[in-house]
C-alpha positions as CSV (number, residue, x, y, z in Angstrom):
1,X,33.8,70.6,-29.9
2,X,30.7,69.2,-28.1
3,X,29.9,65.6,-29.0
4,X,26.4,64.9,-30.2
5,X,26.0,61.1,-30.0
6,X,23.1,59.6,-31.8
7,X,22.2,55.9,-31.8
8,X,19.6,54.4,-34.1
9,X,18.4,50.8,-34.4
10,X,18.6,49.4,-38.0
11,X,16.1,46.4,-38.1
12,X,16.1,43.5,-40.5
13,X,13.2,42.7,-42.7
14,X,11.6,39.8,-44.6
15,X,9.4,39.7,-47.6
16,X,6.2,38.0,-46.6
17,X,5.0,37.7,-50.2
18,X,6.5,38.7,-53.4
19,X,5.1,39.2,-56.9
20,X,7.8,39.8,-59.6
21,X,7.3,40.9,-63.2
22,X,9.5,40.0,-66.2
23,X,12.5,42.4,-66.4
24,X,11.8,45.5,-68.4
25,X,14.5,47.0,-70.7
26,X,16.6,48.4,-67.8
27,X,17.0,44.9,-66.4
28,X,15.3,45.6,-63.1
29,X,12.2,43.6,-62.1
30,X,9.1,45.4,-60.9
31,X,7.6,43.9,-57.9
32,X,4.8,44.1,-55.3
33,X,5.9,42.9,-51.9
34,X,4.9,43.0,-48.3
35,X,7.9,43.9,-46.2
36,X,7.8,43.0,-42.5
37,X,10.3,44.5,-40.0
38,X,12.0,42.0,-37.6
39,X,13.2,42.6,-34.1
40,X,16.8,41.5,-35.2
41,X,18.7,44.8,-35.6
42,X,22.1,46.4,-36.2
43,X,22.9,49.5,-34.2
44,X,24.2,52.6,-35.8
45,X,26.0,55.2,-33.7
46,X,26.8,58.6,-35.2
47,X,28.7,61.4,-33.6
48,X,30.6,64.6,-34.5
49,X,34.3,64.2,-33.6
50,X,37.4,66.3,-33.8
51,X,39.5,66.5,-36.9
52,X,42.4,64.8,-35.0
53,X,40.2,61.8,-34.2
54,X,39.1,61.4,-37.8
55,X,42.7,61.8,-39.1
56,X,43.8,58.9,-36.9
57,X,41.1,56.6,-38.2
58,X,42.4,54.1,-40.8
59,X,39.1,53.9,-42.8
60,X,38.3,57.7,-43.0
61,X,37.0,59.1,-46.3
62,X,35.8,62.5,-47.3
63,X,32.4,63.3,-48.8
64,X,32.0,65.6,-51.8
65,X,31.1,68.4,-49.4
66,X,34.4,67.7,-47.5
67,X,33.0,66.0,-44.4
68,X,35.5,63.5,-43.1
69,X,33.7,60.2,-42.1
70,X,35.4,57.6,-39.9
71,X,33.4,54.4,-40.5
72,X,33.6,51.2,-38.4
73,X,31.4,48.5,-39.8
74,X,32.8,45.2,-38.7
75,X,35.0,42.9,-40.8
76,X,32.9,43.2,-44.0
77,X,36.0,44.3,-46.0
78,X,34.0,47.0,-47.9
79,X,36.0,50.1,-48.7
80,X,34.5,53.1,-46.9
81,X,33.5,54.9,-50.1
82,X,31.7,51.8,-51.4
83,X,29.7,51.3,-48.1
84,X,26.0,52.3,-48.2
85,X,26.4,54.1,-44.9
86,X,29.1,56.4,-46.4
87,X,27.0,56.8,-49.5
88,X,24.0,57.8,-47.3
89,X,26.1,60.6,-45.7
90,X,27.6,61.8,-49.0
91,X,24.2,61.7,-50.8
92,X,22.5,63.5,-47.9
93,X,24.9,66.4,-48.0
94,X,24.5,66.6,-51.8
95,X,20.7,66.4,-51.7
96,X,20.2,68.9,-48.8
97,X,23.2,71.1,-49.6
98,X,24.7,71.1,-46.1
99,X,28.0,69.8,-44.7
100,X,27.3,67.7,-41.5
101,X,30.5,68.6,-39.7
102,X,32.4,71.8,-39.3
103,X,35.8,72.3,-41.0
104,X,37.6,71.4,-37.7
105,X,35.8,68.1,-37.3
106,X,34.2,65.1,-38.8
107,X,31.7,62.3,-38.2
108,X,32.3,58.9,-36.6
109,X,29.9,56.2,-37.6
110,X,30.1,52.8,-35.8
111,X,27.8,50.0,-37.0
112,X,27.3,47.1,-34.6
113,X,26.4,44.3,-37.1
114,X,23.9,41.7,-35.8
115,X,22.1,41.1,-39.2
116,X,24.0,38.6,-41.2
117,X,25.6,40.1,-44.3
118,X,24.2,38.8,-47.6
119,X,21.3,37.0,-46.0
120,X,18.6,38.9,-47.8
121,X,17.4,40.6,-44.6
122,X,18.3,44.2,-45.8
123,X,21.1,44.8,-43.2
124,X,23.1,47.3,-45.4
125,X,19.9,49.1,-46.5
126,X,18.7,49.4,-43.0
127,X,22.1,50.7,-41.8
128,X,21.9,53.3,-44.6
129,X,18.4,54.4,-43.5
130,X,19.4,54.6,-39.9
131,X,22.3,56.8,-41.1
132,X,19.9,59.0,-43.0
133,X,17.8,59.5,-39.9
134,X,21.0,60.5,-38.0
135,X,21.9,62.9,-40.7
136,X,18.4,64.5,-40.5
137,X,18.8,64.9,-36.7
138,X,22.3,66.5,-37.1
139,X,21.0,68.9,-39.8
140,X,17.7,69.6,-38.0
141,X,15.5,68.2,-40.7
142,X,12.4,66.0,-40.6
143,X,12.9,62.4,-41.5
144,X,10.0,62.8,-43.9
145,X,11.8,65.4,-45.9
146,X,11.1,64.7,-49.6
147,X,14.7,65.1,-50.5
148,X,15.7,62.4,-48.1
149,X,12.9,60.1,-49.3
150,X,14.1,60.6,-52.9
151,X,17.7,59.9,-51.9
152,X,16.7,56.7,-50.1
153,X,15.2,55.3,-53.3
154,X,18.5,56.0,-55.2
155,X,20.7,54.3,-52.5
156,X,19.0,50.9,-52.7
157,X,15.6,49.3,-53.1
158,X,15.0,48.6,-49.4
159,X,16.3,51.9,-48.0
160,X,13.0,53.7,-48.5
161,X,11.2,51.0,-46.6
162,X,13.5,51.3,-43.6
163,X,12.8,55.0,-43.3
164,X,9.2,54.0,-42.5
165,X,9.6,50.5,-41.0
166,X,6.8,48.4,-39.7
167,X,4.8,46.4,-42.2
168,X,4.3,47.9,-45.6
169,X,3.3,47.2,-49.2
170,X,6.2,48.2,-51.5
171,X,6.2,48.5,-55.2
172,X,8.4,49.5,-58.1
173,X,11.8,47.9,-57.6
174,X,10.9,47.6,-53.9
175,X,11.8,51.3,-53.5
176,X,8.2,52.7,-53.7
177,X,6.4,52.9,-50.4
178,X,2.8,52.3,-51.3
179,X,0.9,51.7,-48.1
180,X,1.4,51.2,-44.4
181,X,-0.2,48.0,-43.3
182,X,-1.5,47.3,-39.8
183,X,1.0,45.6,-37.6
184,X,0.2,42.0,-36.8
185,X,2.0,39.5,-34.6
186,X,3.7,36.9,-36.7
187,X,6.0,34.3,-35.2
188,X,9.0,33.7,-37.5
189,X,11.9,31.3,-37.4
190,X,14.9,32.4,-39.5
191,X,17.1,29.5,-40.7
192,X,20.7,30.3,-41.3
């Protein structure tokens, strides 16, 4: 099997401004926010691997389409099937109707975490969006495919933004990409 290794950056983001409504009946607040992509980024490496390599991986799990996914995502302690990266692969295959690996192979996904977990910087959502971009490349689809955009909104509020990146006005629950904003240099200091 020929290895196809894809590496995508998964940047962090901050909300430059945030207007939040009272929660509607479903409990989710509606918001308008300006999201700003930061240079701080995780790295997501995706490649097709042999079935033997997947079988030897302690955190391998199968998608609904049967693709075996070997996921390495640092010491976060999240079970593979609960990780947004795995959910992105599983959701992609369901939405597009294609298995990403042949029956004699699987997919290895390694996430090099640099964005602090739980810091409100969108690390998990960004990793999921980078994984969706890798899935598009593996399947020969455009990253702007409407099925992928719709899937991004179901995975998490910030995932849709990370498919676009840059600076953007977001609405809804933070999942509706409303407008690209012109980039502007903005010095930021993140306190941890």
